[in-house]
C-alpha positions as CSV (number, residue, x, y, z in Angstrom):
1,M,-37.1,10.6,-83.1
2,A,-39.8,10.6,-80.4
3,N,-41.5,13.8,-79.7
4,Y,-40.9,15.3,-76.3
5,E,-42.7,18.3,-74.8
6,F,-40.9,20.4,-72.2
7,S,-42.6,22.8,-69.8
8,Q,-40.8,25.7,-68.1
9,V,-40.4,25.5,-64.3
10,S,-41.1,28.7,-62.4
11,E,-38.0,30.1,-60.7
12,D,-39.8,31.0,-57.6
13,R,-41.1,27.4,-57.0
14,P,-38.5,24.8,-55.9
15,G,-38.5,21.4,-57.5
16,C,-38.3,19.6,-54.0
17,R,-39.9,20.9,-50.8
18,L,-39.3,19.3,-47.3
19,T,-42.2,19.0,-45.1
20,R,-42.1,20.8,-41.8
21,K,-41.9,17.4,-40.0
22,A,-38.9,16.5,-42.1
23,Q,-37.2,19.8,-41.4
24,I,-37.6,19.4,-37.6
25,G,-36.3,15.8,-37.8
26,L,-33.2,17.0,-39.8
27,G,-32.6,19.8,-37.3
28,V,-32.8,17.4,-34.3
29,G,-30.4,15.0,-36.1
30,L,-27.9,17.7,-36.7
31,L,-28.0,18.8,-33.1
32,L,-27.5,15.2,-31.9
33,L,-24.6,14.8,-34.3
34,V,-22.9,18.0,-33.0
35,A,-23.5,16.9,-29.4
36,L,-21.9,13.5,-30.1
37,V,-18.9,15.1,-31.7
38,V,-18.5,17.4,-28.6
39,V,-18.7,14.4,-26.3
40,V,-16.1,12.4,-28.3
41,V,-13.7,15.4,-28.3
42,I,-14.1,15.8,-24.5
43,V,-13.5,12.1,-23.9
44,L,-10.6,11.7,-26.2
45,W,-9.0,15.1,-25.7
46,P,-5.7,14.6,-23.7
47,R,-6.0,15.8,-20.1
48,S,-3.2,16.7,-17.7
49,P,-2.7,14.2,-14.9
50,L,-3.5,15.1,-11.3
51,V,-0.6,16.8,-9.6
52,W,0.5,15.7,-6.2
53,K,3.2,16.6,-3.7
54,G,4.8,13.2,-3.3
55,K,7.4,11.4,-5.3
56,P,6.3,9.7,-8.5
57,T,6.0,6.0,-9.4
58,T,9.4,4.3,-9.2
59,K,11.1,4.3,-12.6
60,H,10.9,1.0,-14.5
61,F,8.2,-0.1,-12.1
62,A,6.8,-2.9,-14.3
63,D,10.3,-4.2,-15.1
64,I,11.2,-4.3,-11.4
65,I,8.0,-6.1,-10.5
66,L,8.4,-8.7,-13.2
67,G,12.1,-9.2,-12.5
68,R,11.6,-9.6,-8.8
69,C,8.8,-12.0,-9.4
70,L,11.0,-14.2,-11.6
71,I,13.9,-14.1,-9.1
72,Y,11.5,-15.1,-6.3
73,T,9.7,-17.9,-8.1
74,Q,12.6,-19.3,-10.1
75,I,15.5,-18.9,-7.6
76,L,14.5,-18.0,-4.1
77,R,11.4,-20.1,-3.8
78,P,11.5,-22.6,-6.7
79,E,8.4,-24.4,-5.2
80,M,6.4,-21.4,-6.6
81,R,7.9,-21.7,-10.1
82,D,4.4,-22.3,-11.6
83,Q,3.3,-18.7,-10.7
84,D,2.6,-16.6,-13.8
85,C,4.6,-13.4,-13.3
86,K,3.3,-11.6,-16.3
87,K,-0.3,-12.2,-15.1
88,I,0.7,-11.1,-11.6
89,L,2.0,-7.9,-13.0
90,S,-1.0,-7.1,-15.1
91,T,-3.4,-8.0,-12.3
92,F,-1.4,-5.8,-9.9
93,K,-1.6,-2.8,-12.3
94,R,-5.3,-3.2,-12.8
95,G,-5.7,-2.5,-9.1
96,F,-4.8,1.2,-9.6
97,I,-4.3,2.1,-13.2
98,S,-6.8,4.7,-14.6
99,K,-8.1,5.3,-11.1
100,N,-8.0,8.3,-8.8
101,P,-5.2,7.5,-6.5
102,C,-7.1,8.7,-3.5
103,N,-10.1,6.4,-4.1
104,I,-8.4,3.0,-4.1
105,T,-10.3,0.2,-2.2
106,N,-9.5,-3.2,-0.8
107,E,-11.6,-4.7,-3.6
108,D,-9.2,-3.2,-6.2
109,Y,-6.5,-5.6,-5.0
110,A,-8.8,-8.6,-4.3
111,P,-8.0,-10.3,-7.7
112,L,-4.3,-10.0,-7.0
113,V,-4.6,-11.6,-3.6
114,K,-6.8,-14.3,-5.0
115,L,-4.3,-15.0,-7.8
116,V,-1.2,-15.4,-5.7
117,T,-1.5,-18.3,-3.2
118,Q,1.3,-19.0,-0.8
119,T,1.3,-21.1,2.4
120,I,3.5,-20.0,5.2
121,P,4.3,-22.9,7.6
122,C,3.0,-22.7,11.1
123,N,5.3,-21.1,13.7
124,K,7.3,-19.4,11.0
125,T,5.5,-16.0,10.8
126,L,7.4,-12.9,12.0
127,F,5.7,-9.5,12.2
128,W,7.7,-6.3,12.9
129,S,7.0,-2.8,13.9
130,K,9.6,0.0,13.5
131,S,12.3,-2.7,13.2
132,K,12.1,-3.5,9.6
133,H,15.8,-3.8,8.7
134,L,16.7,-5.9,11.7
135,A,13.7,-8.3,11.1
136,H,14.8,-8.8,7.5
137,Q,18.4,-9.4,8.5
138,Y,17.2,-12.1,10.9
139,T,14.9,-13.9,8.5
140,W,17.6,-13.8,5.8
141,I,20.1,-15.5,8.0
142,Q,17.7,-17.8,9.8
143,G,16.3,-18.9,6.5
144,K,13.0,-20.5,7.6
145,M,10.9,-17.6,8.9
146,F,8.9,-15.2,6.9
147,T,8.2,-11.5,7.3
148,L,5.5,-10.0,5.0
149,E,8.3,-8.9,2.7
150,D,9.6,-12.5,2.5
151,T,6.3,-13.5,0.8
152,L,6.0,-13.1,-3.0
153,L,3.6,-10.1,-3.0
154,G,5.6,-8.4,-0.2
155,Y,8.9,-9.1,-2.0
156,I,8.0,-7.7,-5.4
157,A,6.5,-4.4,-4.0
158,D,9.0,-3.7,-1.1
159,D,10.2,0.0,-1.1
160,L,8.5,0.8,-4.4
161,R,6.1,3.7,-5.1
162,W,3.2,3.6,-7.6
163,C,0.0,5.4,-8.6
164,G,-2.1,5.9,-11.7
165,D,-4.4,8.7,-12.9
166,P,-8.0,8.6,-14.1
167,S,-7.1,10.5,-17.3
168,T,-4.7,7.8,-18.6
169,S,-4.0,4.1,-18.7
170,D,-0.3,4.8,-17.9
171,M,1.6,5.0,-14.7
172,N,2.0,8.4,-13.1
173,Y,5.7,9.1,-13.4
174,D,5.3,12.8,-12.5
175,S,3.9,12.6,-8.9
176,C,2.0,10.5,-6.5
177,P,0.0,11.5,-3.3
178,H,2.1,12.6,-0.3
179,W,1.2,11.6,3.2
180,S,0.2,15.2,4.0
181,E,-2.4,15.4,1.3
182,N,-5.3,13.8,3.2
183,C,-5.2,10.7,0.9
184,P,-5.2,7.6,3.1
185,N,-6.7,5.4,0.5
186,N,-3.8,5.7,-1.9
187,P,-2.5,2.7,-4.0
188,V,0.5,2.0,-1.8
189,A,-1.2,2.2,1.6
190,V,-4.2,0.1,0.6
191,F,-2.0,-2.5,-1.0
192,W,0.0,-3.0,2.2
193,N,-3.0,-3.0,4.4
194,V,-4.7,-5.7,2.2
195,I,-1.7,-8.1,2.1
196,S,-0.9,-7.4,5.7
197,Q,-4.4,-8.5,6.7
198,K,-4.1,-11.6,4.6
199,F,-0.7,-12.4,6.1
200,A,-2.1,-12.2,9.6
201,E,-5.2,-14.2,8.8
202,D,-3.1,-17.0,7.4
203,A,-0.7,-17.2,10.4
204,C,-0.9,-20.2,12.6
205,G,0.8,-21.8,15.7
206,V,3.2,-19.5,17.6
207,V,3.8,-16.2,15.8
208,Q,6.5,-13.7,16.6
209,V,6.7,-9.9,16.4
210,M,9.9,-7.9,16.6
211,L,9.5,-4.5,18.3
212,N,11.8,-1.6,18.7
213,G,12.6,-1.3,22.4
214,S,14.6,1.9,22.0
215,L,11.4,3.9,21.3
216,S,9.2,5.2,24.1
217,E,6.4,3.0,22.7
218,P,7.6,-0.2,21.3
219,F,4.1,-1.2,20.5
220,Y,2.4,1.6,18.7
221,R,-1.4,1.5,18.2
222,N,-2.9,4.3,16.1
223,R,-2.8,7.6,17.9
224,R,-4.2,11.0,17.1
225,K,-2.8,14.3,18.3
226,S,-4.2,17.7,17.5
227,G,-3.4,21.4,18.1
228,N,-2.8,24.6,16.2
229,Q,-0.2,24.7,13.4
230,G,2.4,26.6,15.5
231,R,2.4,24.1,18.3
232,L,2.5,21.1,16.0
233,R,5.3,22.3,13.7
234,S,8.0,20.5,15.7
235,M,5.8,17.5,16.1
236,V,5.4,17.2,12.4
237,S,9.1,17.3,11.9
238,S,9.6,14.6,14.6
239,R,7.1,12.3,13.0
240,L,8.8,12.8,9.6
241,N,12.0,11.5,11.1
242,C,10.1,8.5,12.4
243,N,8.8,7.9,8.9
244,R,12.3,7.9,7.4
245,R,13.9,5.7,10.0
246,Y,11.2,3.2,11.0
247,G,8.7,3.3,8.2
248,C,5.9,4.8,10.4
249,P,3.3,6.0,7.9
250,T,1.6,9.2,9.0
251,L,-1.6,11.0,7.9
252,R,-2.0,14.7,8.4
253,L,-5.5,16.3,8.3
254,E,-6.0,20.0,8.4
255,V,-9.3,21.4,9.6
256,G,-9.1,25.2,9.8
257,D,-6.3,26.0,12.2
258,V,-6.2,22.5,13.7
259,I,-4.0,19.8,12.5
260,Y,-4.8,16.1,13.2
261,L,-1.8,13.8,13.1
262,F,-2.4,10.0,12.7
263,C,0.7,7.8,13.0
264,F,-0.1,4.3,11.8
265,S,1.5,1.1,12.8
266,T,0.4,-1.7,10.4
267,F,1.0,-4.3,13.2
268,G,-0.9,-2.2,15.7
269,S,-3.8,-1.4,13.5
270,V,-4.2,-4.3,11.1
271,E,-2.1,-7.4,11.8
272,V,-2.6,-8.0,15.6
273,F,-6.4,-7.6,15.1
274,N,-6.6,-10.1,12.2
275,L,-4.8,-13.0,13.9
276,D,-7.2,-15.9,14.1
277,P,-7.4,-17.2,17.7
278,N,-8.6,-20.5,16.2
279,K,-5.2,-20.9,14.5
280,V,-2.8,-18.8,16.5
281,H,-2.4,-19.8,20.2
282,K,0.5,-17.7,21.2
283,L,2.1,-14.3,20.3
284,Q,5.8,-14.0,21.2
285,A,7.2,-10.4,21.3
286,W,10.9,-9.8,20.8
287,V,11.7,-6.3,22.0
288,M,15.1,-5.3,20.6
289,H,17.1,-2.4,21.9
290,D,19.6,-0.3,19.9
291,I,22.9,-1.8,20.9
292,K,24.4,1.6,21.3
293,G,21.4,3.0,23.2
294,T,20.2,2.7,26.8
295,S,18.8,-0.7,27.6
296,S,15.7,-1.1,29.7
297,N,13.1,-3.6,30.7
298,A,10.7,-2.8,27.8
299,C,8.6,-5.9,28.4
300,S,7.1,-4.3,31.5
301,S,6.4,-1.0,29.9
302,P,2.8,0.3,29.5
303,S,3.1,0.0,25.7
304,I,3.8,-3.7,25.9
305,N,1.2,-4.2,28.6
306,E,-1.4,-2.7,26.2
307,L,-0.3,-5.3,23.5
308,K,-0.6,-8.1,26.1
309,S,-4.1,-7.0,27.0
310,I,-5.2,-7.0,23.3
311,V,-3.7,-10.5,22.8
312,N,-5.2,-11.9,26.0
313,K,-8.6,-10.5,25.3
314,R,-8.5,-12.3,21.9
315,N,-7.9,-15.6,23.7
316,M,-4.2,-16.0,22.8
317,I,-1.2,-16.4,25.1
318,F,1.3,-13.5,25.2
319,A,5.0,-13.8,26.0
320,C,7.7,-11.1,25.8
321,Q,11.5,-11.2,25.7
322,D,14.0,-8.3,25.8
323,N,16.9,-8.6,23.4
324,Y,16.2,-12.1,22.0
325,R,19.6,-13.8,21.8
326,P,19.8,-14.9,18.2
327,V,18.8,-11.4,17.0
328,R,21.2,-9.8,19.5
329,F,24.0,-11.8,17.8
330,L,23.2,-10.1,14.6
331,Q,23.5,-6.7,16.2
332,C,26.9,-7.8,17.7
333,V,28.2,-8.7,14.3
334,K,28.3,-5.0,13.4
335,N,29.4,-4.0,16.9
336,P,31.7,-6.8,18.1
337,E,33.6,-4.6,20.5
338,H,30.6,-3.2,22.3
339,P,30.6,-4.1,26.0
340,S,27.2,-5.7,25.8
341,C,28.5,-8.1,23.1
342,R,31.5,-9.1,25.1
343,L,29.9,-9.5,28.5
344,N,26.1,-9.7,28.3
345,V,25.2,-11.6,25.2
């Protein structure tokens, strides 16, 4: 057996000593590791979604969008059967998912607008303002004219609500921004502004707009009213009624004791100003009165004169007609015994 010689190691002298530089490096590394763990925990830790005052995303939103898209492209407009509805849905959702619902921009929906191409024939575009249901009844029966909601993008999103949240990749089914929360750049409002602008830019020939002649202002351009909260309480209630009946979106801004109310008309703020005079040579207004209300010559009102001035300044012809006969017939279907239907239609 080989001879080995062992020597005793002193207990007060370690067998391995780290240099000071190595100790510092190890300490820094541990600190970085701890910091990384903290960041990962913060990022991955579930956060509560933002809470809003408005109603949440419509239940089964994705299923409704997909279903409507298939109905539109395969049944209503089979000439658009090549549209990829699943891709339209995913592109739509990317416009607002995982984003603060008050910071949505036009660019967020640009890929969706680019993806869906649809040509509306000249002379077949019908805008509306505070006359949504009557306008839709007319285009459904007439069969050849298009409101925005008769286009693919308008059809799939009509009357739906939606929003996301920066803390999740899911829809927010708890709440979405309410009109009173100083959130004009919300997913729904921006979407409709974007596709309304595109709808107007693509219009050509003679275009029509159906206005509500039973209101004091059939053509409503954006207005602003202000005052203290006490004086404006009844005004807020009145505007809410306008919202429910006519789809008149309103923004309420509070600055101290002063409330600023903005009532928006998409036609008066977006569409009329995005008509291309090089493609549109005439705007025809149909001012329809409630068949049970008081009829008046709304075409000569200051409100309609303001619209005429805007159109003429943009080098387009303006024409106006009270109670356009074909639309009046639709009103009479529901009120066949009304004197105006028997005698004046």
